[in-house]
Structure formats: structure tokens, C-alpha cells
C-alpha positions in Angstrom: -6.5 172.8 18.6 -2.8 173.0 19.3 -3.4 175.7 22.0 -6.1 173.6 23.5 -3.8 170.7 23.7 -1.1 172.9 25.2 -3.4 174.3 27.9 -4.6 170.8 28.8 -1.0 169.6 29.3 -0.3 172.6 31.6 -3.4 172.0 33.6 -2.5 168.4 34.1 0.9 169.4 35.5 -0.7 171.9 37.9 -3.1 169.2 39.2 -0.2 166.8 39.6 1.8 169.3 41.7 -1.1 170.0 44.0 -1.7 166.3 44.5 1.9 165.9 45.7 1.6 168.8 48.1 -1.2 167.2 50.1 0.1 163.7 50.0 0.1 162.0 53.4 3.2 161.9 55.5 4.4 158.9 57.5 7.3 158.7 59.9 8.7 155.5 61.3 11.7 154.6 63.4 14.8 153.9 61.3 17.2 153.4 64.2 17.7 154.0 67.9 21.0 153.9 69.8 19.5 153.7 73.3 21.7 154.8 76.2 24.4 152.9 78.1 25.4 154.6 81.3 28.4 152.2 81.8 29.3 148.6 82.5 31.1 148.8 85.8 29.6 151.8 87.7 30.4 152.6 91.3 27.3 152.0 93.5 28.4 153.2 96.9 27.3 155.9 96.1 26.8 156.4 92.4 28.5 159.2 90.5 26.6 161.5 88.2 26.9 160.0 84.7 25.8 161.8 81.5 25.5 159.9 78.2 24.0 160.7 74.8 22.0 158.8 72.2 19.8 159.4 69.2 16.5 158.2 67.6 16.2 158.6 63.8 12.9 158.7 61.9 12.4 158.0 58.2 9.7 160.3 57.0 8.0 160.0 53.6 5.3 162.1 52.0 4.6 165.8 51.6 5.3 168.2 48.8 8.8 169.0 47.5 10.5 171.3 50.0 7.3 171.7 52.1 8.1 172.3 55.8 6.8 169.4 57.8 6.8 168.4 61.5 7.8 165.2 63.2 7.2 164.6 66.9 8.6 161.9 69.3 7.7 160.7 72.8 9.3 158.0 75.0 7.2 155.9 77.3 3.5 155.8 78.1 1.2 156.9 80.9 0.9 160.0 82.9 2.4 162.0 84.5 5.9 161.9 83.1 8.1 160.0 85.6 10.5 162.5 87.2 12.9 160.8 87.7 12.6 157.7 85.5 13.8 154.4 86.9 16.2 151.7 85.7 15.3 148.4 87.2 17.3 145.3 88.4 15.1 142.9 90.1 13.7 144.7 93.2 16.4 147.4 92.9 16.1 150.7 91.1 18.4 153.5 89.9 17.1 157.0 89.1 17.8 158.7 85.8 16.2 161.1 83.4 16.0 161.8 79.6 16.3 165.2 78.1 15.8 166.7 74.6 19.2 167.3 73.0 21.2 168.1 76.2 20.9 167.7 79.9 20.0 171.4 80.1 17.1 170.8 77.8 13.5 169.8 78.7 12.6 166.4 80.0 11.4 164.1 77.2 7.6 163.6 77.7 5.6 160.4 77.4 3.0 160.0 74.6 0.2 160.7 77.1 1.5 163.6 79.2 3.6 166.7 79.2 3.0 167.4 82.9 6.8 167.4 83.5 8.4 167.2 80.1 8.0 168.1 76.5 7.2 166.1 73.4 10.3 166.4 71.1 9.6 168.2 67.9 11.7 168.7 64.7 10.8 170.4 61.4 12.2 169.3 58.1 11.8 169.9 54.3 9.8 167.1 52.8 10.9 165.3 49.6 8.1 163.5 47.7 10.6 161.3 46.0 12.8 159.9 48.8 12.6 159.4 52.6 13.9 162.2 54.8 15.9 161.2 57.9 15.0 163.2 61.0 17.2 162.9 64.1 16.2 163.4 67.7 19.3 163.7 69.9 18.6 162.5 73.5 20.7 163.1 76.6 20.5 160.9 79.7 21.6 161.6 83.2 22.2 159.0 86.0 21.9 160.9 89.2 24.7 161.0 91.8 24.5 159.9 95.4 22.4 156.7 95.0 23.2 153.6 97.0 22.9 150.8 94.4 23.2 147.1 94.6 25.4 145.4 92.0 23.6 144.2 88.9 22.4 145.1 85.4 19.7 147.8 85.3 17.4 148.5 82.3 14.5 150.6 81.2 12.6 149.9 78.0 10.6 152.9 76.8 8.1 152.5 73.9 8.6 155.0 71.1 5.6 157.0 69.7 5.6 159.5 66.8 3.4 162.1 65.3 3.7 163.8 62.0 2.0 166.6 60.1 2.1 170.0 58.5 4.4 172.5 60.4 1.6 175.1 60.3 -0.9 172.9 62.0 0.2 173.7 65.6 2.7 172.3 68.0 3.1 168.7 69.2 1.0 167.6 72.2 -0.4 164.5 73.8 -3.1 163.1 71.5 -3.2 160.1 69.2 0.4 159.1 68.7 1.4 156.2 66.5 3.2 153.6 68.6 6.3 152.2 66.9 7.6 148.7 66.9 10.8 149.9 68.6 11.8 150.7 72.2 14.4 153.2 73.5 16.6 151.1 75.9 18.5 152.6 78.7 21.0 150.4 80.6 23.5 150.6 83.5 25.6 148.0 85.1 26.7 148.5 88.7 29.8 146.5 89.6 30.9 145.3 93.1 33.0 148.0 94.6 34.6 148.1 98.1 36.9 150.3 100.2 38.7 149.4 103.4 40.3 151.4 106.2 41.9 150.2 109.4 43.5 152.6 111.9 46.8 151.8 113.7 46.6 150.1 117.0 48.6 151.0 120.1 48.9 148.8 123.2 50.0 151.9 125.1 53.0 152.5 127.3 53.8 149.7 129.7 56.5 149.0 132.2 56.1 145.2 132.4 54.6 142.3 130.5 53.6 140.2 133.4 49.9 140.4 132.5 48.0 140.2 129.2 47.4 143.6 127.5 44.3 143.8 125.4 43.5 146.3 122.6 40.8 146.6 120.0 40.0 148.6 116.9 37.5 148.5 114.0 38.0 148.1 110.3 35.6 150.0 108.1 34.3 148.1 105.1 32.2 150.0 102.5 30.9 147.8 99.7 28.2 148.0 97.0 24.9 146.7 98.4 24.7 143.0 97.9 28.4 142.5 97.2 29.9 139.6 99.3 33.3 140.4 100.8 36.0 138.6 102.9 38.6 140.3 105.1 41.9 138.4 105.6 45.2 139.3 107.2 48.8 138.2 106.8 51.2 137.1 109.5 52.9 140.5 109.7 56.1 142.1 108.4 58.5 141.1 111.2 61.0 138.5 109.8 60.1 135.0 110.9 56.5 135.8 111.8 53.9 133.0 111.5 50.2 133.0 112.2 50.8 131.0 115.3 53.6 133.4 116.5 53.1 137.0 115.5 55.8 139.3 117.0 56.8 143.0 117.2 60.3 144.1 116.7 62.2 146.9 118.4 61.9 150.0 116.2 60.0 148.0 113.6 63.2 146.3 112.4 65.3 143.4 113.4 64.2 140.1 115.1 60.8 140.1 116.7 60.7 139.7 120.5 57.4 140.9 121.8 54.7 138.4 121.2 51.2 139.5 120.2 48.2 138.1 118.4 45.2 139.3 116.3 41.8 137.7 116.9 38.5 137.8 115.0 36.3 137.3 118.0 36.2 138.6 121.6 37.6 136.4 124.3 40.0 136.7 122.6 39.3 133.8 120.2 40.0 132.6 116.6 43.3 133.8 115.2 42.7 136.1 112.3 44.6 135.1 109.2 43.8 134.0 105.7 41.8 130.9 106.5 44.7 128.5 106.4 46.8 126.9 109.2 43.9 127.0 111.7 43.2 130.7 111.1 39.9 132.4 110.2 38.7 135.3 108.1 35.7 137.6 108.4 33.0 137.6 105.7 30.0 139.8 105.1 27.7 141.4 102.5 27.9 145.0 101.5 25.0 147.3 102.3 26.2 150.4 100.4 27.2 152.2 103.5 30.2 151.8 105.9 30.2 148.6 108.0 32.2 148.5 111.2 34.2 145.2 111.7 35.8 144.7 115.2 39.3 143.5 115.5 40.7 142.2 118.8 44.4 142.1 119.8 46.4 140.9 122.8 50.0 140.9 124.0 50.2 137.8 126.3 52.2 137.7 129.5 55.9 137.2 128.7 59.4 137.9 129.8 60.5 141.6 130.0 62.2 143.2 127.0 64.5 146.1 126.5 63.0 149.6 126.7 61.8 151.0 123.3 59.0 151.1 120.8 58.0 147.8 119.2 56.1 147.5 115.9 54.8 145.1 113.4 52.9 145.9 110.2 50.0 143.5 109.1 48.6 143.7 105.7 44.8 143.3 105.5 43.2 142.2 102.2 39.6 142.7 101.3 38.3 140.4 98.6 35.0 141.1 96.8 
């Protein structure tokens, strides 16, 4: 009777161990970092930007030490978008998600592996405690895009599969949608550059008639960014908006009168918007914009031979 009792106890232990081996496995999202490509990105054009994030699953079930599989996909529908898009109103930015590194495969959706691959990790199950399984994700914002300023986002539903590691690889099928999304964001700030070439009125022998000249400023601003171009009175001592002058050799008192205008004619003295002057305003389009500038040396008394100069500072506000 003692041996019978002993055999019965051993048999019960064997049955208990077998029951734990085949217990169901469940994986749910424990946390997700999402991806943030930056908060003040250049949009004219964009630079390539690589960032990294992670999704962690909490997996329960399975026998002690048994090798199990967890699978993860981001987004729904087919085929896998290549590239994926961040959206800000009617504007988009192209990006992509990769398994572990930007040299890895594109992360697939729950319904298609036509371009990418469903992420797969194996782990040793623990019947007594959850096992944390990590899925590192790399994101790339592609270079060379003309982007309007704004906040861009993409919210991708997370789906998971789980099962025995010997049961075959991950593939589109019947994933379990999670109550979590993988969020990718990028913020494009207003960004502008300005260039203006030097202007020469040429070589003259007399100042009895007006001498006209023109040039073009080049303004390059993020699409949708408002800008304003202003100019100061010049570097010659005593200059005012009403009386700009050039000085001999670029130093000393100014003697050759000249003026800068916003409009042909010439008309509307270009300044900072005060004292009867005007500025030029526009909206960035993401590519260079040409802004005409008109100048004139009015008829005036003759001056000593030499080269006359003045330096005007232009300020682009955006």
C-alpha cells in the first residue's frame, strides 16, 4: 500500500508537469516608446534622420524553459506602405520602419508581408511569471523632401501573434489587435536662408542723369512659412532712410546720393516699415524665391574721382 501511494504521488506530479507544458500563451503590449524624429526639423529640404524605439510585450504561459515565439506587426492593410507617411493636415512626410536597424527588413503590417517582414522573437517561457520580450524598431525620415512647417504624426495599430517556436514562422493570418498604437512624430519648424549679391552702378564719368541698377535677393523658406525682408539705412555715417549715401572708399562722410526701392519705377523706399519706408513679405514654398530689388543714383553734383561704397544690412524675419 505504501508503494501504491508512492506511485500515485509520482504520477500526479507527471500529469501536473505535462499540463503546464501545454498551457496557453498570451502576449500583450507592456510599453511602446514610439519614435520622435525631432521637434524643429529643417524642411527645405529635409535631412535624413534616423531614430530608434522599442515595443515590449509581456508574455505569459508555456512550460518552464520551453522555447516560445512572439510576433509583432505595425499597421493594417495590404500591401505594406513603402514608404509610410507622416501626416500634417494635407501635407505628408515619407518615412519607414525597420526591424532592429535601418539595414534590417521593413516592418510588415498584420495583413501583408509584400514589402516587409513580421517581426519575430523567441524566448524561454516561465509558467510562474510574465516574460518581457523586446522588439527594437528603427525609423528613417528620408532626405530631400520639401516639407511645410507643422507637426506630423502616424499612428500604427499594434498586432501580436504567439505560439510554440516549432510551429512555423510568423506570417499574416489572425493577429490579435492590441489596445496600443505605435506613434511616430516629426515637427518641421520654419527655416529660411537669404542671399543678396553686391550691386554695382558701373563706371561713370558724370552724375547729370539718374543711374538705375537692379538685383535679386534669393529667399528660401520652409513651405508655408511667412517671411518679411527689411533693410537698414546703410553703414555710411549719417545715413537715413530718406538720404542714403555712398562714401569714397567706403569710409568717411557720404557724398554720392542713392536709394533702394521695393518696386519698379522706382517707387517705395525699402526700409524697415517705419519713417515712410516699406518691406517685402511673402510665404515660403520650400524652394528658392527671387525677390527683385531696385536701386537708383539720382542726378546730382559731380564728385571726386574714386570708388564709392555703402553697406546695407538686410534682415529676413520668419
